[in-house]
C-alpha positions in Angstrom: 56.5 44.6 -69.8 54.3 46.3 -67.6 52.3 43.1 -67.9 55.4 40.7 -66.4 55.7 42.9 -63.5 52.0 42.7 -62.6 52.9 38.8 -62.7 55.3 39.1 -60.7 54.0 41.0 -58.3 51.1 39.0 -57.9 53.1 36.4 -57.3 55.2 37.5 -54.5 51.9 39.1 -53.1 50.4 35.6 -53.5 53.4 34.0 -51.9 52.9 36.7 -48.9 49.2 35.9 -48.4 50.1 32.9 -48.1 52.8 33.0 -45.6 50.5 34.8 -43.7 47.4 33.4 -43.8 49.9 30.5 -42.9 50.9 32.2 -39.7 47.0 33.0 -39.3 46.0 29.4 -39.7 48.7 28.7 -36.7 47.4 31.5 -34.6 44.6 29.7 -34.9 45.3 26.7 -34.0 47.1 28.1 -30.8 44.1 30.1 -30.0 42.0 27.2 -30.7 44.5 24.7 -28.4 44.4 27.6 -25.5 40.0 27.5 -26.0 40.0 24.1 -25.4 42.8 24.4 -22.8 40.3 26.8 -21.0 37.1 25.0 -21.8 38.8 21.8 -20.0 39.5 23.8 -17.1 35.8 25.4 -17.0 34.6 21.9 -17.3 36.8 21.2 -14.9 35.4 23.6 -12.4 32.2 22.8 -13.5 32.0 19.4 -12.3 33.7 21.1 -9.4 31.0 23.1 -8.7 28.6 20.5 -9.4 30.4 18.2 -6.6 30.2 20.8 -4.2 26.2 21.9 -5.2 25.6 18.3 -4.1 28.0 18.5 -0.9 26.5 21.3 -0.1 22.3 19.5 -0.8 23.4 16.6 0.9 24.7 18.6 3.5 21.6 20.9 3.9 19.6 17.8 4.0 21.6 16.2 6.4 21.3 19.8 8.7 17.7 19.7 8.0 17.0 16.4 8.7 19.1 17.2 12.0 17.2 20.3 13.1 14.1 18.6 12.9 14.9 15.5 14.7 16.0 18.0 17.7 12.9 20.0 17.4 11.2 17.0 17.7 13.4 15.5 20.9 12.8 18.9 22.1 8.8 19.0 21.4 9.0 15.6 23.5 10.5 17.3 26.5 8.1 20.1 26.5 5.2 18.1 26.1 6.1 15.4 28.7 6.4 18.2 31.1 3.3 19.9 29.7 1.3 16.6 30.7 3.5 16.2 34.3 2.7 19.8 35.0 -0.9 19.1 33.8 -1.5 16.1 34.7 0.8 14.7 36.8 -1.8 14.2 39.3 -3.6 12.3 37.6 -1.5 9.4 37.5 -1.0 9.8 41.5 -4.7 9.3 41.7 -4.5 6.3 39.4 -1.9 4.8 41.5 -4.2 5.0 44.6 -6.7 3.8 43.9 -5.1 1.0 42.0 -2.9 0.5 45.7 -5.7 0.4 47.9 -7.6 -2.2 45.8 -3.9 -4.3 45.9 -3.9 -3.6 49.8 -7.3 -4.5 50.7 -7.1 -7.8 49.4 -4.6 -8.5 51.7 -6.0 -6.5 54.9 -2.9 -4.4 54.9 -4.0 -0.8 54.2 -4.7 1.0 57.9 -8.1 2.6 58.2 -6.4 6.0 59.1 -4.4 5.9 55.6 -7.7 5.4 53.8 -9.3 8.2 56.1 -6.3 10.5 55.1 -8.0 10.6 51.5 -9.9 13.5 52.1 -12.0 15.9 50.1 -8.6 17.8 49.7 -7.7 15.2 46.8 -11.1 16.4 45.1 -10.0 20.4 45.4 -6.3 19.6 44.6 -7.4 17.8 41.1 -9.9 19.7 39.7 -12.1 18.4 37.0 -10.7 15.0 37.0 -13.4 12.4 37.3 -11.4 9.7 39.2 -10.9 12.0 42.3 -14.1 12.7 43.7 -14.5 8.4 42.9 -11.0 7.7 44.8 -13.2 9.9 47.8 -15.8 8.1 47.1 -14.0 4.6 47.4 -12.4 5.6 50.3 -15.5 6.8 52.2 -17.4 3.5 51.1 -14.3 1.2 52.8 -15.2 3.2 56.0 -18.9 3.1 56.0 -18.8 7.0 55.6 -22.0 7.3 53.4 -22.1 10.8 53.8 -18.7 11.4 51.8 -19.3 8.5 50.0 -22.3 9.8 48.3 -21.0 13.3 48.0 -17.6 12.1 46.0 -19.8 10.4 44.1 -22.3 12.7 42.9 -19.1 14.7 42.3 -17.5 12.2 40.2 -20.7 11.8 38.1 -20.7 15.0 37.6 -17.5 15.1 36.4 -17.8 12.0 34.2 -21.0 10.5 34.5 -19.8 7.5 32.3 -16.3 6.6 33.5 -17.5 6.8 37.2 -20.5 4.5 36.1 -18.6 1.8 34.4 -15.8 2.0 37.6 -18.4 1.3 40.0 -19.9 -1.4 38.0 -16.7 -3.1 38.4 -15.6 -2.5 41.6 -19.7 -3.7 42.9 -18.9 -6.8 40.9 -15.6 -7.1 42.5 -17.2 -7.1 45.8 -20.1 -9.6 44.6 -22.8 -6.7 45.0 -24.2 -8.3 41.4 -27.4 -6.5 41.7 -25.9 -2.9 42.1 -23.2 -3.9 39.8 -25.9 -4.6 36.9 -27.5 -1.4 37.9 -24.6 0.5 37.3 -23.8 -1.2 33.8 -27.2 -0.2 32.8 -26.6 2.9 33.6 -23.9 3.0 31.6 -24.9 1.4 28.4 -27.9 3.5 28.4 -26.0 6.7 28.0 -23.8 5.6 24.9 -24.1 7.0 21.9 -22.8 4.7 18.8 -21.9 7.0 16.7 -19.6 8.9 19.3 -17.9 6.2 21.9 -15.4 6.8 23.8 -12.6 3.7 23.6 -13.4 2.6 27.3 -16.3 0.8 25.4 -12.9 -1.9 24.9 -13.5 -2.5 28.5 -17.2 -3.7 28.1 -15.7 -6.0 25.3 -12.9 -7.3 27.6 -15.5 -8.7 30.2 -17.5 -9.9 28.0 -14.9 -12.2 26.1 -12.8 -13.0 29.8 -16.0 -13.9 31.6 -15.7 -10.8 33.8 -19.2 -10.5 33.5 -21.8 -13.3 34.8 -24.8 -14.6 32.2 -27.1 -11.5 32.8 -24.6 -8.9 32.7 -23.6 -10.7 29.3 -26.5 -10.3 28.0 -27.4 -7.0 28.6 -24.2 -6.2 27.0 -24.5 -8.2 23.6 -28.0 -7.0 23.4 -27.0 -3.4 23.6 -24.1 -4.4 21.0 -27.2 -5.3 18.6 -29.0 -2.1 19.0 -25.8 0.2 18.8 -25.8 -2.2 15.1 -28.9 -1.5 14.3 -28.8 2.4 15.1 -25.1 2.6 12.8 -27.1 0.5 9.7 -29.5 3.4 9.3 -26.3 5.5 8.9 -24.8 4.1 6.0 -22.0 6.7 6.0 -20.6 4.9 9.0 -20.2 1.6 7.8 -18.6 3.0 4.9 -15.7 4.4 6.3 -14.9 1.0 8.3 -15.1 -1.0 4.4 -12.4 1.7 3.1 -10.0 0.9 6.2 -10.4 -2.9 5.8 -9.5 -2.3 2.1 -6.7 -0.1 3.0 -5.6 -2.7 5.7 -5.7 -5.6 3.6 -4.0 -4.0 0.4 -1.3 -3.2 3.3 -0.1 -7.2 3.0 -0.3 -7.3 -0.8 3.3 -7.2 -2.3 4.4 -5.6 -5.4 4.9 -7.0 -8.2 8.7 -6.6 -10.1 8.2 -4.0 -12.9 10.5 -5.6 -14.9 9.1 -9.3 -14.4 6.9 -10.7 -17.5 8.4 -9.2 -20.1 7.3 -10.2 -23.1 4.0 -9.2 -21.5 5.1 -6.0 -21.3 6.5 -5.4 -24.4 4.0 -6.6 -26.7 0.7 -6.6 -24.8 -1.8 -4.0 -24.0 -2.5 -5.5 -20.8 0.8 -5.1 -18.6 -0.4 -2.5 -15.9 -3.5 -4.8 -15.6 -1.7 -8.4 -15.3 0.6 -6.8 -12.4 -2.3 -5.6 -10.9 -3.7 -8.6 -11.2 -0.6 -10.4 -9.9 -0.3 -7.9 -7.1 -3.3 -9.1 -5.4 -3.5 -12.7 -6.4 0.5 -13.9 -5.4 -0.3 -11.7 -1.5 -3.4 -13.9 -1.1 -1.7 -16.1 1.1 -0.6 -12.9 2.9 -3.9 -12.0 3.4 -5.3 -15.1 4.6 -2.3 -16.3 7.3 -2.8 -12.8 8.7 -6.4 -12.6 9.3 -5.8 -16.5 10.8 -3.3 -15.2 12.9 -5.4 -12.8 14.7 -7.8 -15.9 15.4 -5.1 -18.3 15.7 -3.4 -16.2 18.5 -3.3 -17.7 21.7 -4.7 -16.5 25.6 -2.4 -15.5 27.8 -2.1 -17.6 31.2 -5.7 -18.0 33.1 -5.7 -15.9 36.0 -9.0 -15.4 38.6 -11.8 -13.7 37.9 -10.8 -11.5 40.8 -7.8 -10.6 38.3 -9.6 -10.3 35.2 -12.0 -7.3 37.0 -8.9 -5.7 38.6 -6.9 -6.0 34.9 -10.4 -4.2 33.5 -10.2 -1.4 36.5 -6.4 -0.9 35.4 -7.8 -0.2 31.8 -10.0 2.4 32.7 -8.5 4.2 35.6 -4.9 4.7 33.5 -6.6 5.4 29.8 -5.8 8.4 29.0 -8.6 11.7 29.8 -9.4 13.5 26.5 -7.7 16.7 27.4 -4.4 14.2 27.6 -4.7 12.8 24.0 -3.3 16.2 21.8 0.0 15.9 24.4 0.2 12.1 23.9 -0.3 12.0 20.0 2.0 15.4 20.1 4.8 13.2 21.7 3.3 10.0 19.1 4.1 12.5 15.9 7.4 13.3 16.9 8.9 10.0 17.9 8.2 8.9 14.7 9.7 11.8 13.1 12.7 10.9 15.0 12.6 7.3 13.7 12.3 8.7 10.0 15.5 11.1 11.0 14.0 14.2 10.6 11.7 13.2 7.2 8.2 14.9 8.4 6.3 13.4 5.4 7.5 9.6 5.9 6.4 10.3 9.8 2.9 11.7 9.2 2.0 8.7 6.9 3.1 6.1 9.4 1.2 8.2 12.0 -2.1 8.1 9.9 -2.2 4.5 10.3 -2.3 4.8 13.9 -4.1 8.0 14.2 -7.5 6.4 15.2 -6.0 4.7 18.5 -6.0 8.9 19.4 -9.1 10.0 19.0 -10.9 11.2 21.7 -14.5 9.6 20.8 -15.8 7.6 17.9 -18.3 5.3 16.1 -18.8 1.8 17.3 -17.5 1.0 14.1 -14.3 2.7 14.3 -13.9 1.2 18.3 -14.1 -2.6 16.9 -12.0 -2.0 13.9 -9.2 -0.1 16.4 -9.6 -3.0 18.7 -7.7 -4.9 15.6 -6.1 -2.7 13.6 -4.7 -0.3 16.6 -4.0 -2.9 19.3 -0.8 -2.4 20.2 -2.0 1.0 21.2 -5.2 0.1 22.7 -4.3 -3.1 24.3 -7.3 -5.1 24.1 -7.0 -9.1 25.5 -6.9 -11.4 22.6 -10.9 -12.3 23.1 -11.3 -9.3 22.4 -9.6 -8.7 19.7 -11.0 -12.2 18.2 -14.6 -10.9 18.7 -14.0 -7.6 17.5 -12.6 -9.0 14.0 -16.0 -11.6 13.9 -18.2 -8.8 14.6 -16.4 -6.7 11.5 -17.0 -9.5 9.9 -19.3 -7.8 7.1 -16.7 -5.0 6.8 -14.0 -7.3 6.1 -15.8 -9.3 3.6 -17.3 -6.5 2.0 -13.8 -4.4 1.8 -12.4 -7.7 0.2 -14.9 -8.3 -2.8 -14.3 -4.5 -3.5 -10.6 -5.1 -3.4 -10.9 -8.3 -5.5 -13.4 -6.7 -7.7 -10.8 -3.3 -8.4 -7.7 -5.0 -8.6 -9.2 -8.6 -10.5 -12.0 -7.3 -12.4 -12.1 -10.3 -15.2 -10.4 -13.6 -15.2 -10.7 -13.8 -18.5 -9.1 -11.4 -19.0 -8.8 -11.0 -23.0 -5.4 -10.3 -23.9 -4.3 -8.5 -27.4 -0.4 -9.4 -28.7 0.6 -7.2 -30.8 4.0 -8.1 -32.7 5.7 -5.5 -35.2 2.0 -4.6 -37.9 0.4 -7.8 -36.7 -2.0 -8.3 -33.8 -4.5 -10.9 -32.3 -6.1 -11.9 -28.7 -6.1 -14.9 -26.3 -7.4 -15.1 -23.3 -5.6 -18.2 -22.1 -3.3 -18.9 -24.5 -4.7 -22.2 -25.7 -5.5 -20.7 -29.1 -1.5 -21.4 -29.5 -1.6 -22.8 -33.3 -4.1 -20.7 -34.6 -1.8 -17.4 -33.3 1.3 -19.1 -34.7 -0.7 -19.6 -37.8 -2.2 -16.3 -38.1 1.0 -14.6 -37.3 2.8 -16.8 -40.5 -0.4 -16.0 -42.7 0.1 -11.8 -41.9 3.9 -12.2 -42.5 3.1 -13.8 -45.7 1.0 -11.8 -47.1 2.8 -8.7 -46.0 5.3 -9.4 -47.6 4.0 -11.3 -50.7 4.2 -8.3 -52.7 8.1 -7.2 -52.0 8.8 -10.9 -52.9 7.0 -12.0 -55.5 5.6 -8.5 -57.0 8.9 -8.4 -58.8 9.4 -11.0 -62.0 12.5 -12.7 -62.6 11.8 -12.1 -66.1 10.7 -8.7 -66.1 9.8 -5.9 -68.7 13.5 -4.6 -68.9 15.2 -8.1 -69.9 12.8 -8.9 -72.6 13.2 -5.4 -74.5 16.9 -6.3 -74.3 16.1 -9.3 -76.2 13.6 -8.1 -78.7 16.0 -5.0 -79.2 19.1 -7.8 -79.8 16.7 -9.4 -82.2 16.1 -6.8 -84.6 19.9 -6.0 -84.4 20.8 -9.3 -85.2 18.7 -10.0 -87.7 19.4 -6.4 -89.6 23.1 -6.3 -89.1 23.0 -10.4 -90.4 21.8 -9.6 -93.2 23.8 -6.0 -94.1 26.9 -6.7 -92.1 28.3 -9.4 -91.0 26.7 -12.7 -89.7 29.0 -13.0 -86.8 28.5 -9.6 -85.2 24.9 -10.6 -85.1 25.5 -13.4 -83.0 28.1 -11.5 -81.1 25.0 -9.5 -80.3 22.5 -12.0 -79.6 24.9 -13.3 -77.1 25.4 -10.5 -75.1 22.2 -9.8 -74.7 21.9 -13.3 -73.6 24.6 -12.7 -70.7 22.8 -9.8 -70.4 19.2 -11.0 -69.5 20.8 -14.2 -67.7 22.6 -11.9 -65.4 19.9 -9.6 -64.6 17.5 -13.1 -64.1 19.7 -14.4 -61.5 20.1 -11.1 -59.6 16.2 -10.8 -59.2 16.3 -14.5 -58.5 19.2 -14.1 -55.9 17.3 -10.9 -54.4 13.7 -12.9 -54.7 15.8 -15.9 -52.4 17.3 -13.4 -49.6 14.1 -11.9 -49.4 12.2 -15.6 -48.6 15.2 -16.5 -46.1 14.8 -12.5 -44.4 10.8 -13.8 -44.5 11.7 -16.9 -42.8 14.2 -15.6 -40.2 11.5 -13.1 -39.2 8.9 -16.1 -39.2 11.3 -17.6 -37.0 12.0 -14.3 -34.8 8.1 -13.4 -34.3 6.8 -17.0 -33.5 9.6 -17.3 -30.5 8.0 -13.9 -29.4 4.7 -15.3 -29.6 5.2 -18.0 -27.9 7.4 -16.5 -25.1 4.2 -14.3 -24.6 1.6 -16.7 -25.1 4.3 -18.7 -22.1 3.9 -15.7 -19.6 0.4 -15.5 -20.2 -0.4 -19.1 -19.5 2.0 -18.6 -16.2 -0.2 -16.1 -15.2 -3.1 -17.6 -15.9 -2.0 -20.6 -13.4 -0.8 -18.0 -11.1 -4.2 -16.1 -11.2 -5.8 -19.7 -10.7 -3.6 -20.7 -7.8 -4.5 -17.6 -6.1 -8.4 -17.5 -6.7 -8.2 -20.9 -4.5 -6.8 -18.9 -1.6 -9.2 -16.3 -2.5 -12.0 -18.6 -2.0 -10.1 -19.7 1.3 -10.4 -16.2 2.8 -13.9 -15.4 1.7 -14.8 -19.2 3.7 -12.6 -17.9 6.4 -14.3 -14.5 6.8 -17.9 -16.1 6.6 -16.9 -18.5 9.1 -16.3 -15.7 12.0 -18.8 -16.0 14.5 -18.4 -13.5 17.6 -20.1 -16.2 20.4 -17.1 -18.6 19.7 -15.5 -15.6 22.0 -17.5 -15.0 24.3 -17.6 -17.1 27.8 -21.0 -18.1 28.4 -22.5 -20.1 31.0 -24.1 -23.5 29.9 -27.5 -22.6 30.9 -27.3 -19.6 28.8 -28.4 -19.2 25.1 -26.3 -17.1 22.5 -27.3 -13.5 21.8 -27.3 -12.6 18.7 -25.7 -9.1 17.4 -28.3 -7.4 15.4 -31.7 -9.2 16.6 -34.1 -7.1 16.4 -36.2 -8.8 18.7 -33.2 -8.1 21.1 -34.3 -5.9 24.4 
């Protein structure tokens, strides 16, 4: 009785427990639903936060860029104000000299006007060499030798080089050849080829534009030869220019698309080398065209010798002084920052390309490179740029060969092809048949044991046959021959079925092998096709390489020096030149 009550109680309890568990399950489900709802809301909030975070980041970048641009504009204004404050009077002196030369040509300047430009200009413009030079010129026009000499000495004290060059050009303009040559010799003798200011470009312009006569040109070219000799003994100067020209040449190289040559990328070990070679070879025409365009550039309209001298004097007079350069350089940097919308890194990268134009002084090799590369800032004449390029041809050739050596190391690049477990090599795809045969042989060897290792009639089938025969014999003798026959037929049926399954499996594996051969052969042929295309592009680029080398070797600076018919060409670097 007690036992039955216990059972009833237990059943009731179980029902209650089951009901409660059901309720609990429902509650858990509700909680889960609520949690999921909360999670959904949390995810939405998280997404919103991320969106806001991105917006804040973009806003901060924009604000930062705007702030940097605003600061750059303010810095330019401050620098310009500083230039006007400290060096504005320089421009006043420059304009007066320029005006005097123009006015004296048409005799429209009054003598009293020249006399009014007194020594007060020297006092008002301390340390500036052009101020006493202006006074000396005015005194010279007025035949005031005493003032002219005193002012000239002061100008030479402030900047002997520029004063010498200016008075060389002035005497040349006045037709006083012997005096002009003496001033020119004085200027040239002061030059240090390891440290020259860019006013040396004035000399190059005079050489290439028939400003100097034969004697002056010969003197200058002999000096250029000596400067080359001095710098040749210090190879570090040459190395700097080779690196500069290497970078210059590389600036015309177009990068190959990373996604190009898909099969070479995925099935060889030379993808990076192939792309690097293609970068160079496919850009050879760009490089050749750029170099040729410098030589093809046409000269401006022909002007008189006096106008050429005035142009060169103007270049010398309006050349920035060393103490102005830092402010000018700062202005140039900030202008680039504005152009890059506050991206200082990009701006500085761009400025680095032009910083040579703002150097106070550098070696003669660098000045030649500047004429070619920084022509937008230095603004030499067309012939001077051509001459500078011709004088730099050894640097250009070495830089170009270095570029080719670093990027196209071996025209017979041995490319290793790998497809799954198979590898082999080719240089130009000419061994295509051998590669295909080797791939098929490799697949055959690799699949041989898997396909033919398992026999069609195996040991298991043999055992079944043996056991069936033995049982059939025993049963046939002792019991019933019909049963024995059924056993034998069953064994044969089992063996036949297993034979068929083994045969079908083998045939499927053979089909898979053939499909693999077809697939991997297609990959191999596509890879070879890309290698052939690569080699074709390389050979095409190689032809242009030879054209570039021939073009560089053909450069001759004397082609851009206007020499008199009766004067011999002076070889730059002539060790016998005096």
